[in-house]
C-alpha angles and dihedrals in degrees: 000000000000131000129196110234117188117214106203137031101336113092115216121238110257124223121245091247097043116120114232117220123234122234092267097045116102115234091234090078094063138053112270094237091058095052117095117213111261114194088207092063090049094069117112090247088053092072090094091046105039099030126211096323092059090045092051092048091051093048092050090050092050091050091051091051093051096044116025091189092072111097124213115248131206115238120204112225126189112231127199119247109278102202115089093184138016141175130186123244123239102029107163128230122287120258127194130247090192112174100000129086091234101120090124090057090053091049092050093048090049088060091050093048094046096048091046092051098042092048091046093052093046092053095044095247094113130036115239092258096048127096136161120241110225128202116254087186092057091045090054093050088050090055094050090049092047094049092049090050095060106110105176097079093266116138132205115229096226130138121308111349140196131198122254108182103305096341133088112222122198116238095188141004099248096136136358145134129276089221091072082084086073102040100045101072093188090067091072089075103026110033103066114072131144115270093247091067090075121343117219114280111215096194114103114244094037093102096122099042121115116131114208095018099131094053091047093051092052092068102020111136095199110102127142143176131222112230099182147344131204135176127223129191111171134065102245094046092051097046092046091049091051092052095044101046099023088213130147109241137183127255124202124184144153115258130220137225110223116219118211129193109222121196108245113200136159089265096048100040096088090052100041094038091232136132116227090196096053105106094193094053095040119090131184108273121237118278096252128119096245091060093051096109098042117097095181132044123179125210115246124179129216140169117275096241130082130222086257092064097256124134115217148153130212116261115267119250117056092017125082116259115251122248130224113268104177139280133293137190125210139166115265111221105164148320140234127206092195108044112111118207123216088258092056102257112145120206129008151144122296108220135185105229131196099222131116126255122227126007120005116277092234148340120314098051118105102196145046119231141207139186144182143225124268088247091060095054089043085054091233094130135041123251088249092055090045091054088063090059108027103018093163087212095187094055109103086219089063095055120107110244123210129182104228141014092252092051091048092053095049123112091231092058093046090052094050093044089051092047090050092049088235123139114244105175114064136183133201116254099170089195102128118122088210103056129016138179095033091125141001114271109256100012115136118247145178127211112243101177148332118213130183113243106183136260090063090300132120137189125223129198125205137193121222114232101208092175088063121079139202139209087224091234124147092255091055095224110190119241106196117198131209092257088069088056089054091050091054092049095053106283112139129234119255125251112265095024097077093242089155099034096161099194092009098274095100121174095280129111121299105349087165096028092071122090109282094007114202111282095019129101115238094343092287096132096038094044095047101035091043092068092269094304104139099176132035126175088201096059121108093236149343143208131223123238116252103290137148104283094238092064091073092064089078094042096051129016136178115268112266095261091056098046092112107193124228114248106258092206094060112017128070098086126130138197118232111190118228091227092054093048093050093047092051090049091048092051102036110005118216098112109133139157117203122202113199123180109212124188128199125201123229090252090068093069124080090218085077100042092119088068095053110044093164092067126078113231094174098103092037090056092045091053094046102109142170128247125209129213138227110271131198116245131223120247096251139111112243115237121243143084120296115265093251092052092051092049090049092049091051 
């Protein structure tokens, strides 16, 4: 963008949001167009104060005074982008691709939903909180139909394909490009249908299923046209385009697999399923102080995203380089130059993803996940307000810590945990593929502490609540007995059960004899000093070995009553650091942002259905929904009984 800055006597008009400098503020701290001419700064001695701009203004004024025939001239000055963060309005809620490789379909449908909503609001045909939920399943079927209809030998690069003559035909939708939306002209009349026509089918192999699709298409009012498409590959071009067009775009990129080095010792071998004496398995540990006593580290791979919805990689140097995992497509909804991730990345893209939150939706997945709202990554809400919307209850970093069993069982602790939307009562799942046997499935637990270890790893210590019970089911539902109520109202713990555990050791059997006993690293002292017993279900507490913190989400989980869900209307967004995106593109290529301009006719909106009686707007009206927003909370504790008390009373 260009601004006209007049040097001389004319003062440029200032914008309403421009900051005006004080008398003692150098002009260099502000945009030239916002700085009024001050004769005091135009003095010769003001060169050091006002800088070049003030000197030039003074010189122009002097020339005008000496020769009134000279006219002032406007000089065009390039100014740097002003916005350090931006997010589009009217992004629709996240939907989940689950078991299928259809991320690109969800990214393309996000463009359609956003463009429909933004244009409908702008024209007064939708209220600001309304949006239409479109069918990803119907979109996929339309792509398959359009690819099979190509008769000039052209082939779509979509999913698994087979040859038919000189043409490749897709058999499924496991992989594709969101930009097919632009190139397959048939999609403008067949791809956009209300969600109720055929809801998304998560089961692989169901790509072509959509009962009733032909009948729905016959009277479907949703048609669109593609006015333009453009591709962007570098940070400044992308952020500038977002600000200028204020359009939601698609972002495609390779993803990485992060490789950790886990300390394998005699005490951790049974939990990590490693052998510290296996020379082929053992690697040199990272050159960090925390690893100083470990002679063997084993390689362990993880996804490159955290349970806080942040993509990352470990620093180069003493850490292993990541490896290429695959490719992924998401909707680009904004950026921030100032947001700092937990791994220290500053600045990045804000993307709308299509992944689940919490525990995996079924077998085959090795990790839990989490996400945030756009407002969180834009730093428009506090972490406390965000926890009311996207609590990420399965993330260990969201659990409420307490220093002793007695403190964990107190009414005060329960009230504060509830007010912070943080789970307090935990249960053992023992379902992680990376570490097993750390606790007994179904036993009730509290989190005592989480401490960073080094190398991207952390250790977590837990307290056993032996006054709590469990049904032993897979879900680990808590069964809280009346003795716990007595403990909360002043009853003391019994000798030998760690009721007054203080720091978690209690007076029970083997507080330090358990794996990772309190105060010991990796269970070395407890396992060795405890007569070689590295795990005891009777101990008052235990600690994990150093692992990626997300691993613990499949070892321990909140009890059912405290598994607060993320709001599906607002959560589901991730942060993709600029530095990470640029590093991936430099190493592998494949990073691409696509900007597609979609236009919708008046006939596509139910507000105009009276003008188009031949079209059926019933499903469209059924799938017109409302979306909430993140709200700030008041600094009060909510009334009501603690979760465990309500469960016991029931």
